[in-house]
LUMMI-775332 format. One record per residue: y, x, z of N, C-alpha, C, O in turn; residue in three letters. Coordinates in nm, 2 decimals, always signed. Atoms other than C-alpha are relative to their C-alpha. Example, Ala and Ser with C-alpha at 12.3 -4.5 7.8 and 13.67 -1.06 7.14 Angstrom:
<rs>
+--------+--------+--------+--------+--------+--------+--------+--------+--------+--------+--------+--------+------+
|   n.yy |   n.xx |   n.zz |  ca.yy |  ca.xx |  ca.zz |   c.yy |   c.xx |   c.zz |   o.yy |   o.xx |   o.zz | dofi |
+--------+--------+--------+--------+--------+--------+--------+--------+--------+--------+--------+--------+------+
|  -0.12 |  +0.09 |  +0.00 |  -0.45 |  +1.23 |  +0.78 |  +0.12 |  +0.09 |  +0.00 |  +0.12 |  +0.19 |  +0.07 |  ala |
|  -0.11 |  -0.09 |  +0.00 |  -0.11 |  +1.37 |  +0.71 |  +0.11 |  -0.08 |  +0.08 |  +0.22 |  -0.03 |  +0.09 |  ser |
+--------+--------+--------+--------+--------+--------+--------+--------+--------+--------+--------+--------+------+
</rs>
This chain:
<rs>
+--------+--------+--------+--------+--------+--------+--------+--------+--------+--------+--------+--------+------+
|   n.yy |   n.xx |   n.zz |  ca.yy |  ca.xx |  ca.zz |   c.yy |   c.xx |   c.zz |   o.yy |   o.xx |   o.zz | dofi |
+--------+--------+--------+--------+--------+--------+--------+--------+--------+--------+--------+--------+------+
|  -0.08 |  +0.10 |  -0.10 |  +7.95 |  +9.98 | +11.58 |  +0.17 |  +0.01 |  -0.03 |  +0.25 |  -0.08 |  -0.02 |  unk |
|  -0.12 |  +0.00 |  +0.02 |  +8.28 | +10.14 | +11.47 |  +0.06 |  -0.13 |  -0.12 |  +0.15 |  -0.21 |  -0.11 |  unk |
|  -0.06 |  +0.09 |  +0.07 |  +8.31 |  +9.92 | +11.17 |  +0.01 |  -0.14 |  +0.04 |  +0.10 |  -0.21 |  +0.00 |  unk |
|  -0.02 |  +0.10 |  -0.05 |  +8.24 |  +9.62 | +11.37 |  +0.11 |  -0.04 |  +0.07 |  +0.15 |  -0.16 |  +0.06 |  unk |
|  -0.13 |  +0.02 |  -0.07 |  +8.53 |  +9.66 | +11.59 |  +0.12 |  +0.03 |  -0.09 |  +0.23 |  +0.00 |  -0.05 |  unk |
|  -0.16 |  -0.04 |  +0.09 |  +8.79 |  +9.77 | +11.31 |  -0.03 |  -0.18 |  -0.07 |  +0.06 |  -0.26 |  -0.10 |  unk |
|  +0.01 |  +0.15 |  +0.06 |  +8.64 |  +9.42 | +11.17 |  +0.06 |  -0.11 |  +0.06 |  +0.11 |  -0.20 |  -0.01 |  unk |
|  -0.03 |  +0.09 |  -0.08 |  +8.73 |  +9.21 | +11.48 |  +0.14 |  +0.06 |  +0.02 |  +0.21 |  -0.03 |  +0.00 |  unk |
|  -0.12 |  -0.07 |  +0.05 |  +9.06 |  +9.45 | +11.48 |  +0.10 |  -0.10 |  -0.10 |  +0.20 |  -0.18 |  -0.08 |  unk |
|  -0.04 |  +0.09 |  +0.12 |  +9.12 |  +9.30 | +11.16 |  +0.02 |  -0.13 |  +0.00 |  +0.12 |  -0.16 |  -0.07 |  unk |
|  +0.04 |  +0.14 |  +0.00 |  +9.03 |  +8.94 | +11.22 |  +0.12 |  -0.05 |  +0.14 |  +0.17 |  -0.17 |  +0.14 |  unk |
|  -0.11 |  -0.01 |  -0.14 |  +9.29 |  +8.97 | +11.58 |  +0.11 |  +0.00 |  -0.07 |  +0.18 |  -0.10 |  -0.06 |  unk |
|  -0.14 |  -0.05 |  +0.09 |  +9.57 |  +9.11 | +11.33 |  +0.01 |  -0.15 |  -0.06 |  +0.10 |  -0.22 |  -0.02 |  unk |
|  +0.00 |  +0.13 |  +0.07 |  +9.50 |  +8.79 | +11.11 |  +0.04 |  -0.14 |  +0.09 |  +0.12 |  -0.22 |  +0.06 |  unk |
|  -0.07 |  +0.10 |  -0.10 |  +9.55 |  +8.55 | +11.38 |  +0.13 |  -0.01 |  +0.10 |  +0.20 |  -0.11 |  +0.13 |  unk |
|  -0.15 |  -0.02 |  -0.04 |  +9.84 |  +8.70 | +11.55 |  +0.09 |  -0.03 |  -0.12 |  +0.18 |  -0.11 |  -0.10 |  unk |
|  -0.11 |  +0.01 |  +0.10 | +10.01 |  +8.71 | +11.23 |  +0.01 |  -0.20 |  -0.05 |  +0.11 |  -0.27 |  -0.06 |  unk |
|  -0.02 |  +0.13 |  +0.05 |  +9.92 |  +8.34 | +11.13 |  +0.07 |  -0.07 |  +0.12 |  +0.17 |  -0.14 |  +0.09 |  unk |
|  -0.05 |  +0.09 |  -0.10 | +10.00 |  +8.21 | +11.48 |  +0.16 |  +0.05 |  +0.02 |  +0.24 |  -0.03 |  +0.08 |  unk |
|  -0.15 |  -0.03 |  +0.00 | +10.37 |  +8.41 | +11.44 |  +0.05 |  -0.09 |  -0.07 |  +0.14 |  -0.17 |  -0.03 |  unk |
|  -0.08 |  +0.12 |  +0.10 | +10.43 |  +8.21 | +11.13 |  -0.02 |  -0.08 |  +0.02 |  -0.01 |  -0.11 |  -0.10 |  unk |
|  +0.02 |  +0.14 |  -0.05 | +10.34 |  +7.89 | +11.26 |  +0.12 |  -0.02 |  +0.10 |  +0.20 |  -0.11 |  +0.09 |  unk |
|  -0.08 |  +0.05 |  -0.14 | +10.52 |  +7.93 | +11.61 |  +0.21 |  +0.00 |  -0.11 |  +0.30 |  -0.07 |  -0.09 |  unk |
|  -0.15 |  +0.03 |  -0.01 | +10.85 |  +8.03 | +11.40 |  +0.04 |  -0.08 |  -0.11 |  +0.16 |  -0.10 |  -0.13 |  unk |
|  -0.02 |  +0.09 |  +0.15 | +10.79 |  +7.81 | +11.06 |  +0.11 |  -0.12 |  +0.06 |  +0.21 |  -0.15 |  -0.02 |  unk |
|  -0.10 |  +0.10 |  -0.04 | +11.00 |  +7.53 | +11.26 |  +0.15 |  +0.05 |  +0.04 |  +0.26 |  -0.02 |  +0.03 |  unk |
|  -0.15 |  -0.02 |  -0.04 | +11.28 |  +7.72 | +11.38 |  +0.09 |  +0.12 |  -0.07 |  +0.20 |  +0.15 |  -0.03 |  unk |
|  -0.08 |  -0.12 |  +0.05 | +11.36 |  +8.01 | +11.15 |  -0.03 |  -0.04 |  -0.18 |  -0.13 |  -0.08 |  -0.23 |  unk |
|  +0.08 |  +0.03 |  +0.13 | +11.38 |  +7.96 | +10.77 |  -0.12 |  +0.08 |  -0.06 |  -0.19 |  +0.18 |  -0.01 |  unk |
|  +0.18 |  -0.07 |  +0.05 | +11.07 |  +8.08 | +10.59 |  +0.04 |  +0.14 |  -0.07 |  -0.04 |  +0.22 |  -0.04 |  unk |
|  -0.03 |  -0.12 |  +0.06 | +11.24 |  +8.38 | +10.39 |  +0.01 |  +0.12 |  +0.15 |  -0.04 |  +0.23 |  +0.17 |  unk |
|  -0.07 |  -0.07 |  -0.12 | +11.39 |  +8.51 | +10.73 |  -0.14 |  +0.05 |  +0.06 |  -0.17 |  +0.16 |  +0.10 |  unk |
|  +0.14 |  -0.03 |  -0.09 | +11.03 |  +8.47 | +10.90 |  -0.07 |  +0.12 |  -0.08 |  -0.13 |  +0.21 |  -0.02 |  unk |
|  +0.07 |  -0.09 |  +0.08 | +10.90 |  +8.67 | +10.62 |  +0.02 |  +0.14 |  +0.02 |  -0.06 |  +0.23 |  +0.05 |  unk |
|  -0.07 |  -0.08 |  -0.03 | +11.15 |  +8.90 | +10.64 |  -0.05 |  +0.09 |  +0.13 |  -0.09 |  +0.21 |  +0.13 |  unk |
|  +0.04 |  -0.02 |  -0.11 | +11.07 |  +8.95 | +10.97 |  -0.17 |  +0.08 |  +0.04 |  -0.19 |  +0.19 |  +0.09 |  unk |
|  +0.13 |  -0.04 |  +0.01 | +10.70 |  +9.00 | +10.96 |  -0.04 |  +0.11 |  -0.06 |  -0.13 |  +0.18 |  -0.03 |  unk |
|  +0.06 |  -0.13 |  +0.09 | +10.71 |  +9.27 | +10.68 |  +0.07 |  +0.11 |  +0.10 |  +0.03 |  +0.22 |  +0.09 |  unk |
|  -0.07 |  -0.14 |  -0.09 | +10.96 |  +9.49 | +10.95 |  -0.14 |  +0.00 |  +0.11 |  -0.17 |  +0.10 |  +0.17 |  unk |
|  +0.04 |  -0.04 |  -0.13 | +10.69 |  +9.43 | +11.20 |  -0.16 |  +0.03 |  -0.05 |  -0.26 |  +0.04 |  +0.01 |  unk |
|  +0.15 |  -0.06 |  +0.08 | +10.39 |  +9.51 | +10.94 |  +0.07 |  +0.20 |  -0.04 |  -0.01 |  +0.30 |  -0.03 |  unk |
|  -0.08 |  -0.12 |  +0.02 | +10.62 |  +9.83 | +10.86 |  -0.01 |  +0.07 |  +0.09 |  -0.06 |  +0.18 |  +0.06 |  unk |
|  -0.03 |  -0.04 |  -0.09 | +10.67 |  +9.91 | +11.19 |  -0.18 |  +0.06 |  +0.06 |  -0.21 |  +0.18 |  +0.10 |  unk |
|  +0.16 |  +0.01 |  -0.05 | +10.27 |  +9.88 | +11.28 |  -0.07 |  +0.10 |  -0.07 |  -0.16 |  +0.17 |  -0.02 |  unk |
|  +0.06 |  -0.15 |  +0.06 | +10.19 | +10.13 | +11.00 |  +0.08 |  +0.11 |  -0.01 |  +0.02 |  +0.20 |  -0.06 |  unk |
|  -0.06 |  -0.12 |  -0.02 | +10.45 | +10.39 | +11.05 |  -0.05 |  +0.04 |  +0.11 |  -0.10 |  +0.16 |  +0.11 |  unk |
|  +0.05 |  -0.05 |  -0.10 | +10.35 | +10.40 | +11.39 |  -0.16 |  +0.03 |  -0.04 |  -0.18 |  +0.15 |  -0.01 |  unk |
|  +0.14 |  -0.04 |  +0.02 |  +9.95 | +10.43 | +11.28 |  -0.03 |  +0.13 |  -0.09 |  -0.12 |  +0.21 |  -0.08 |  unk |
|  -0.01 |  -0.13 |  +0.09 | +10.04 | +10.68 | +11.02 |  +0.05 |  +0.12 |  +0.08 |  -0.02 |  +0.23 |  +0.06 |  unk |
|  -0.06 |  -0.08 |  -0.08 | +10.25 | +10.88 | +11.27 |  -0.11 |  +0.09 |  +0.08 |  -0.13 |  +0.21 |  +0.08 |  unk |
|  +0.08 |  -0.04 |  -0.08 |  +9.95 | +10.87 | +11.51 |  -0.11 |  +0.07 |  -0.08 |  -0.17 |  +0.16 |  -0.01 |  unk |
|  +0.10 |  -0.03 |  +0.09 |  +9.71 | +10.96 | +11.26 |  +0.00 |  +0.11 |  -0.08 |  -0.10 |  +0.16 |  -0.14 |  unk |
|  -0.05 |  -0.11 |  +0.03 |  +9.91 | +11.23 | +11.14 |  +0.01 |  +0.00 |  -0.16 |  +0.00 |  +0.11 |  -0.22 |  unk |
|  +0.01 |  +0.02 |  +0.13 |  +9.93 | +11.10 | +10.79 |  +0.14 |  +0.04 |  -0.12 |  +0.15 |  +0.06 |  -0.24 |  unk |
|  -0.13 |  +0.01 |  +0.05 | +10.29 | +11.12 | +10.71 |  +0.07 |  +0.15 |  -0.02 |  +0.19 |  +0.17 |  -0.02 |  unk |
|  -0.04 |  -0.13 |  +0.08 | +10.31 | +11.50 | +10.61 |  -0.01 |  +0.03 |  -0.06 |  -0.13 |  +0.07 |  -0.07 |  unk |
|  -0.03 |  -0.05 |  +0.17 | +10.42 | +11.62 | +10.28 |  +0.02 |  +0.16 |  -0.02 |  +0.13 |  +0.19 |  +0.03 |  unk |
|  -0.05 |  -0.12 |  +0.00 | +10.43 | +11.98 | +10.22 |  +0.02 |  +0.01 |  -0.17 |  -0.08 |  -0.01 |  -0.23 |  unk |
|  +0.02 |  -0.04 |  +0.13 | +10.57 | +12.04 |  +9.85 |  +0.07 |  +0.17 |  +0.00 |  +0.12 |  +0.23 |  +0.09 |  unk |
|  -0.08 |  -0.11 |  +0.06 | +10.70 | +12.35 |  +9.67 |  +0.15 |  +0.00 |  +0.00 |  +0.20 |  -0.08 |  -0.07 |  unk |
|  -0.15 |  +0.05 |  +0.00 | +11.08 | +12.37 |  +9.74 |  +0.06 |  +0.02 |  -0.15 |  +0.17 |  -0.01 |  -0.16 |  unk |
|  -0.08 |  +0.00 |  +0.12 | +11.15 | +12.43 |  +9.36 |  -0.08 |  -0.14 |  -0.07 |  -0.06 |  -0.17 |  -0.19 |  unk |
|  +0.04 |  +0.14 |  +0.03 | +10.97 | +12.10 |  +9.33 |  +0.09 |  -0.10 |  +0.04 |  +0.12 |  -0.19 |  -0.03 |  unk |
|  -0.05 |  +0.13 |  -0.07 | +11.16 | +11.90 |  +9.57 |  +0.15 |  -0.04 |  -0.07 |  +0.22 |  -0.13 |  -0.02 |  unk |
|  -0.11 |  +0.06 |  +0.06 | +11.48 | +11.87 |  +9.33 |  -0.02 |  -0.07 |  -0.12 |  +0.06 |  -0.15 |  -0.16 |  unk |
|  +0.03 |  +0.09 |  +0.11 | +11.30 | +11.73 |  +9.04 |  -0.07 |  -0.14 |  +0.06 |  -0.09 |  -0.23 |  -0.01 |  unk |
|  +0.07 |  +0.11 |  -0.10 | +11.12 | +11.49 |  +9.32 |  +0.10 |  -0.09 |  -0.02 |  +0.08 |  -0.20 |  -0.09 |  unk |
|  -0.11 |  +0.04 |  -0.05 | +11.45 | +11.40 |  +9.41 |  +0.09 |  -0.08 |  -0.10 |  +0.15 |  -0.18 |  -0.06 |  unk |
|  -0.07 |  +0.02 |  +0.12 | +11.60 | +11.35 |  +9.06 |  -0.10 |  -0.10 |  -0.04 |  -0.05 |  -0.21 |  -0.06 |  unk |
|  +0.05 |  +0.14 |  +0.05 | +11.31 | +11.12 |  +8.95 |  -0.02 |  -0.08 |  +0.11 |  -0.04 |  -0.19 |  +0.07 |  unk |
|  -0.01 |  +0.13 |  -0.11 | +11.29 | +10.92 |  +9.24 |  +0.14 |  -0.05 |  -0.01 |  +0.14 |  -0.17 |  +0.02 |  unk |
|  -0.14 |  +0.04 |  +0.02 | +11.68 | +10.86 |  +9.19 |  +0.02 |  -0.07 |  -0.12 |  +0.11 |  -0.15 |  -0.13 |  unk |
|  -0.03 |  +0.07 |  +0.13 | +11.66 | +10.75 |  +8.85 |  -0.06 |  -0.12 |  -0.03 |  -0.03 |  -0.17 |  -0.14 |  unk |
+--------+--------+--------+--------+--------+--------+--------+--------+--------+--------+--------+--------+------+
</rs>
């Protein structure tokens, strides 16, 4: 039953996304609409990750500098 509910939720998300893009198509430039859609998707993912407590990351303090240098290079 849970899988069916998740499938329905996914289809609803696709319908809402499609309606949003078609509604903006005539009023907003295409790349701006893509940017807004990406921002909304990012916000939804961050909220769901916080809700599911998936954003906690613990690392050794000695490794943090290595990760910072590797990330910025």
